[in-house]
N, C-alpha and C positions, 0 to 999 in steps of 0.2 A: 653742838659747836655753833657759835653765833657767827654768822657771816657779816662782814662789813664791806660795803661797796662804795665806789667812788660816785661823785655827783653825775658824771657822764653816764655811768652804767644805770643809775637810778633814773635819769631823764629818758634814756632809751627805753627802759622797762615801762616806765609810765606811759610813754607814747604808744608803745606796743598794746598795752592794756586798754588805754582809752579808746583806741580804734575799735575795740570789741564791745564797748560799753555805751550806753546812752550819754548824751552830753551832761556833764556835771556829776555823773554817778560816782566817779573815783573821789572827787572832792567830798561828797557827802559820806562816803565810807570813812574817810579821815575825820570829818567833822563829828560823826556819830561816836567814834572812839574817844575823841578829845572831850566831847560833852559828857560822856559817861564817866570818864576819869575825874573831871572837875567836879561833877555832881557828887561823886563818891567822897572826894576830898572835903567837900563842904558838908558832908552828911545830909545831903539834900539841898538844892539850891533856893528853895523858897525863902524869900526875905533876905537873902545874901546880897552883898554889894560886889558887883564884878565890874572891873574896868578893862577895856580892850585897848591895847596899844597896836594899832593897825598900820603897817606900812603899805606900800603898793604891791600888787601882784597877788599870787595865790596864797602866800603864807598869811598876808593880811586877810585875805578872803576867808581862809580856814577859821581865823580868830573871830571875824565878824559873824560868820554863820554859826559858830559855836555860841557866840553871844546872843544871837537871836534865839537859839534853842533854849538857852538858860533863861532868857527873858520870858519866853512862853511858859516856863516852869516856875515862874514867880520871882525870879531874881531881878534886882535893879541893876540895869546894865548901862554903863556909860562907855562911849568909844572916843578915843583920842586918835585923830588921823594925822599920822606923821607926814604923809604925802597926799593930801586931799585930792589933788588933780589926777592921781593914779590909783585911788582907792578902788577896791573890787566892787563893781557896780551892783551885782546881784546880792552879794553879802551885805553891803550897806543897806540896800533896800529891804532885805529881809530883817535886819536889825531894827530899822525904823518901824517896819510893819508890826514887829513883835512888841513895840513899846520901848525899845532902847533909844537913848538920846545920844546925839553927837555933841561933844564938848569942843567948842571952837577954840582953835589956836593951841598948838602943842606947847608953846612957850608961855601960855597964859596961867594966871593964878587958878583959874577954874580946872585946867588940866591937872596941875600939881595937886590940887585939892581932891580931885576924883581918884587919883593914884594913892594918895595918902590914906584915904578912908576905905579903900577897897579891902574886902576880905580875900579876893583873888584878883591878881593882875594877869591877864593873858598876854604874853609876849608874842605878838605876830608882826614884828617890825621887819625882820629879814629872814628869809628862808634859806635853802641850800644854795641859792644863787648868790647869796651875799659874799663879798670878798674879804670881810673882816674889818672890824672897827665901825663904830657908830658916830653919826655926827653929833654935835654938841647938844641939840634939842633932845634927840632920842636918848643920848647917854645920861643927860641930867634927869629925865623921867625915869630911866632904868635904875638910877642910883636912889631916887626917892622911893621907888617901889621896893628895892632891896632893904632900905633903912626903915620904912614905915608901914608898908602894906602887910596884910596877913600872909599870903602865899604868892609867890611868883611862879607861874606855870609857863614854860617855854613851849611854843608850838614848833614841833619837829626838832629844833636845836636852839640853843640860846643865841639870840641875835648879836652879831659882832664877832663871833668866833669863826675860824676858817674850817669849813666842813671837811676837807680832804687831808688836813695836816694836824688838826688839833692846836693850831697856833692862835694866839690872842694878840694881834699886832696893835690893837687900840682898845678904847673903852668898849665894854660889852655888858650884856645882861648876865646877872648871876641869879640863876633860877633855884627854887627849892625842888621843883619837879619839871622834868622834860617829858612830853608826850611825843614819841617819834613814830613815823609812819613807814611801813613797808619793809625796811631793812635797817642794819646798823650803820652809823656814820663814824668815821675816824674821830671826829670832834667829841663824840659821846663816850669814847673809851680811852683817849689818850690825853693826858695832862699837857698843858694847863687848861685846855678847853673843857675837858671832862670834869674838872673841879667846879666848873660853872654850871654844870647841867643838873646837879642834885640827883634825886632819885629818878631813874629812866623807866618810863612805862612804854612798851612797844605795842603798836596797833597794826594788826595784820589787814592790809588793804588789797591783798591778792597779788602782789608783785612777784612772789616767789617763782612761778613758772617762767617768768620773763627776765630773770636776772641771770647773769653768767656766774660761773664759779668765782667765789670771792678771792681777791688777792690778799686780803687781810682777815685773819680769823681771831676769835677769842675762845679759848678753851673753856668748856664747862666740866664739872666734876666727873661725869660719865666718860668724857673724852680722855681726861687724864688717867682715869682708872684703866681704860682700854689700852693706853699706851705704856703703862707701867709693866716692866718685865715680870713674868710669872714663871718661876722655875717649875719644871715638871718633876715627876717622881724620880726620873733617872738623871736629873741634873747634878753636875758636880760643880766645884768652885770655878772651873774654867768656863762652864756653861753659863754661870751667873756673871762672869766677867772679872778680870783682874785688872785693876787700875793702879798705875804708878803715880805717886805724888812727889814732885820735885818742888820743895817749898822750904821756907824758913831760913833763918840766919841767926847769928849770935844776938843780933839786936831784936829780931822779930821771931821769937820762939813760939809765941801764941798763935801766930797766923798758921804755922804748919800744924799745930795741934788741932786747930779748928777745921782746917781743910781735910786732914786725915779723918777726923770725926765725921765730917760730912760724908766722906766716901764710905766710911764704915757703916753709918746708918742709912746710906743711900742704897743699900742692897748689894754692894759688890761681893763677889765670892771670895775675893782676896784683895788686900791692899798692901802694896809694896811702897815703902817710903825711902827716899834718897835725900840725905842732907847731913848737916854737921852732927858730930857725935853728941854735943850737948843737947841738941834738939831731939835726936834719936833716943837718948836716954829717957827723956820725959815721955816720948811716945810709947816706948816699951813699958813704962810704968802704967800709963793710962790705957793703952790699947795693946795688951799682950799678944793679940792675934795678928797684929801687923808685922810684916817682914821688913826689917830695916837693912839698908846697905849704904856704904859710904859714897859710892859713885854709881853712875848709870850703867857702866859696863858690868858691874857685879850684881845689878838689880834683878835680873832674870826676866822671864817672859811676862810681858804686859799686853793688854788688849786696848788700852787707851792711856794717855798721860794727862795729868792735871799739873800745870806748871805755872809758878809765878808767886803764889801767896807768900809775902814776907821774904822774898829773896834778897831784898836790898840791892846792893851793887853787884851781886852775883849775876851772871848771864847764862841762860840755859842753852848755849849753842850746842852742847853735846847731845841734845834730844832732837835737834832739827833734822837729823838724817833718818830718824825712825819713821817707818811707814804707817804706823798705827794712828788712829785719830788722836787729836791733841786739843785740850782746852788751855787757853793762854789767858792768864789773869794778872792783874796788879803790876808788879815791877817787870815781869817778863814781856809786857806789852810794848816795852821800849826796845825790844830786840827781835820783833817779828820779821820773818823774811819779806822780800819784796812781794811775793805772791805765794800762797800755799798751793801745794800740789797733792795734799792729802786732806781728808776731812778735818776741819778746824772750827772751833768755837772760841771767839774772843769775847771776854766779859768786861768791858770797861765801864766806868762811870763817866759822867760828862767831862770832867776835868782830864781824865786819861785819854778819852777820845779826842778832845781838843788838841792835846799834845801830839797825838799820832797824826792828826790831819793838819797840824800847824795853823790852827785858828784859835780865837778867843773862846774861853769857856762859855761866856755869855751867848756867843753865836751858836754853839751846840745846843745850849739850853733853850734858846728861842726857836730853833729849827731842828728838833731832835730826829724827826723822821727822815728829813733830807740827809743829815749827816750819817745816820746809821746805815742808810741805803748806799750812800757814797762809799763808806768804809767796807761794807760787805762786798761791793763790786771791786773795789780797788785791791783788796787782799784775797779775794776768792775764798772768803770765810764767812761762816754765819757770825753775826754780831749781836750779842745780848747787851743792850744798852741799859744799864741799871738806872732806876729812878723811881719816882712815886708811882709811875706806870711803866713797867719794864717792857721794852721792845725786843723782839727776837726777829732778826732779818736775815734771810738766806741770800746767797749770792745771786740766785735767779730772781730776786725780788719778792718772793713770797714772804709774808710777815704775820707774826702773831703778837698780840698785845696782851700782857698778863693782867687778869682782873683781880688778883689777890694782894696787890700792894698794900702796905700798912706802915704807919709811922713807927711800929715796933721794930722795924728793921733798920731804922735810922740810928744805928749805933756801931761802934768800931768792931770789926770782926765778922759781921754777918755776911759780907761778900766772900770771905774765906770759906764759910760754911757752904755757901752756894756753889762755889767752885768745886769743892770735893763731891757735893751731891751730884752736880751735873757731870762730873768726870766719871762717877760710878755708872751713871746711865749711858754715857758713851761706851764704856767698856762692856756693858750689857748688850750692845748692838744697836742702840737707838741712833738715828741720824743726828747731826748737830742741831737742826731745827727742833726735832722732837725732844732731844735731851735738854736743850736750853729752855724750851717752853714749859716742859713738865717740871724740870727742876725749879723754875721760877715760881710756878703755881704752888708746888709743895712747900717751898721755902716761905711763901707768903702765908700759907696755912699754918705752918709751924710758928711763925711770928704772931699770928693772931691767937693761937692756943697759948703761947707763952705769955702774951699780954694779959690774957684772961686769968692766968694763974699768978702772975707776979706784978702786973701793972706796968712797969718799965723794964722789960726784960733785957738781959745782956746777950751777947752773941752766944755764950755758953747756954743760956736758957733756951734760946731758939734751937740750938743744936739738939738739946735733949728732948725737944718736942717734935723733931723730924719723924721718929717712929710712929708717934700718935697720928701725925698728919697723914702718913702713908697708910696706916691701918684704917683710918676713916675713909680715905679714898678708895681703898681696895674694897671695903664693905659697900660702897656705892655700886660696884659692878655686880 
């Protein structure tokens, strides 16, 4: 599991570690990892052109020290100082001593030329202390680097993004590679900032023992495999979980089919469907193992409900009194209670969450983390906010960010598959946080596999690849 920490936690850990090290040792650990990565990207630095964009403070110092090391290994290194009066003195002196040169004037033609002809541009403009957004001089050079330089390598994170939220409130660096130090940052795993980070390379500088437990996690394959339910030899269908699916309408028959399919493929021991006769007939044909009922009262025993996919104007009030965990999706999100008193997983996209919170969709998309946390606290429910990077936020503030997002899922109906899949995991006994984060991970893997097979998969293609995604993850364990 990848831990993601706040800037405050990182600062505290750095201070605790530096108190036990010689002066400058922690910076040199970071610089060594940065230099090694850049040298590898260049297939050896000898003869390469490297341009350092250095702001004030330690982030600029890391970039200047790395430039010095690369210069000593034969690279031609130019440095553009964005805040000359605050440049890191030791790093700048080391760069000059190694033969690097300082290009005068960030707004000068010489600075732009140095960026344009660089094989690698090192972005050391702003570190984790930045509040987001670059000034015009820095932003203009970052744009030139993106459009004309060979590779843009961000030092710790792309300058101009907000470290703790993943927001991009202004112009910012768009990197090909980010070399980050010590631990994960939200901006490296949550869009829109994560889209600017490129490929992320982590450098261990020894912070681990000094960091608290992370509030934000990113699951890895072994974590997902460990959380997946594993029936024992004596398990029956009730041990595997019985999930009820209340979905579909005369207008949206396919949504129910996809949600039921997600539950069937998600490993449920039994799926019970409740919905219109016309939809039920199609489900009987496609999934003969599913038990269908006309209403909730006659559905029988369930261990979790999945409610909402394709309901249209129908309202699922009859399920609200049930004490078992519930997943609320799509149309049912318009009828949630004031506050849940049982385990609940809400699965909105940005537009649906905006309607729930009575704000503009653009506001949710610009501040996804803030609004997901607000909703989780308000409704006492885990919120799975769908998007290019899906967030799963528990009412107590714990959060996971899904790393398997793919554009293959950007097609109608994939959310219904996710709802059924997550509902089956709730029925198997997973908490809403675990069910939502595992389902999102598996869903993304299924999308990736479907895209590899079909190019532009439909929701049905994604559904058919859920078993292969689950099998692959179980083999990981």
